Each structure stands twice: as structure tokens, then as C-alpha cells.
N, C-alpha and C positions, 0 to 999 in steps of 0.2 A: 449338492447343487445350490446355487444362489438364485434368489428370485430376480436378480438384476443381470442375468447372463446376457440378455438381449442388448444391453446398452454398451456403448463404447466406453463411457466413463461411469463408474458407480456414483450414484447420487450422494451428495453431502460429504464427499471425501476431499475435494480440492477446494481450497479457499477462494480461488479465482471465480468459481461458478456458484459459490455458496449463496450469495445474495440473490442471484437470478433464480436458482432452483428453489430456494426457500420461499421467495415471494410468489413464484409461480404456483407452488403447491399449497402453501399455507394461506395465501390471500383469499382463497375461494371457500373457506370453511363456512362463513356465516352470511356473506352478502352476495350481491350479484357478481358474476364473473367479470373481471376487468378485461377490457380489450387488450390485445397484445401491444398495440401502439402505446397505450397508457402505461403498461408495465415496463416497456422499454424506456419510456420517457423518465419514469421514476428511478429506474436503475441507472440510467445515464446521469441523472442529477446526483444520485448518491455517489457514483464513481467520481464525478467532477468535484464534489465536496471533499471526498477523501483525498484526492490529488492535491487540492489546495491546502488541506491540513498537513499533508506530508511536506509540501513545499515550505510552509511556515516553520515546521519543525526542523527541516533541513537547514533553513536559513539561520535559525537560532543556534543550531549546532555548529554551523560555520563561523558564526560570531564567537562562540565559545572557543573554537579552535584557534582563531586569531588571538584571542585574549590569552589563551594558554601559551602560545608561542612567545608572545611578548613577556609573559611572566617567567617562562623558562629562561629566556635570555637574561632577564633582570637578576634572577636568583643564581644563574651560572656565573655572572660577573661578580656577585657577592660571595661566591665560593660555597654555596649551600648545595652540595652534591646530592644528599639524600632527598631533599625537597625536589630537586630537578629530576631525579630518577622517578619519583612518584608522579610528578606532573607529566613526564614523558609517557609513562604507561597510560595515564588518563588521556593524553593526546592521541595515542594509538587507538584506544577504545573509541574515542570520539570520531576518528576517521573511519573506523569500521562501521559505526552506526550511520554515518553519512552515506557510505557505500550501500548499506542495507536499505536506507530510505530511497536512494536512487533506483535500486533494484525493484522495490515495492511499487514505486511510481510507474516504472516501465511495465510491470505486470498489470497494474490497473489500466494503463493506457491500452495494453493489448486486449484486455477484457472489453474496454469501451469500443475498440475496433471490431471485436466479435459481435457486440450488440448492434453496431451500425450495419454490419453485414446481414445479421438476422432481420433488421428493419428493412433493408433494401430488398432482401429476398421476399419478405412478406408483402412489400408493395407491388411486386411483380404479379 
């Protein structure tokens, strides 16, 4: 039997809740216990920072994608098929990374929504 049978989700297993669980349990080791409002505020700030960072990274990948398309067309006109094939594979990988960044962003926004729900329930 596990010591965490009572919980719906086991602690420290999902990346979505890691920051919240980690700060809630680890933040109280040495100092005064932070109020829930302060913890929620800090976590919201961290999530927003991560979303902005993901957006910047996604934008740079999209620029890379556009550059790759232009280069592929240029090399295809020149008849360099091996180079085009390599660049096409790189283009596919770039598009997959963009999709992953969009997915991560939506997960973070879902977590932010859960935090907002916790905050509103705590205010009641």
C-alpha cells in the first residue's frame, strides 16, 4: 500500500502541478508559512513568465521555419536535392517543435486557470 492512497493525484508526478506542490510543501521548511494568497500570486507570476518565454521561443521557431522554406525553394531551383531533403527534414522537426510549444502553453494556461479557481474558492 502507498502512503498517498488518499489523494486523487500522487504528489510530484505530474509536471502541471509540480511547481504548486513543490512550493506549497518546500516553502515552509525554515521561515514563516506563506499565506495561500501569496503562494498563488507567486505561482501565477511563474506561469505567466513561462508562457511569455514559450511565446518567444515559438516566435523564433516560426522565423526559422520561414527561413527554411525560402532556403528550400532556393536550393530546389539550383537542383541540390540532397540539401533540400535535409532541410525538409529540419522543417518537419521545426514544425513539430512549434506544435509542442503550443501544447505546453495550453497546459500552462490550464494550470493558471486551476490556480484562479483555487484563489476564488479560497476567497469565499
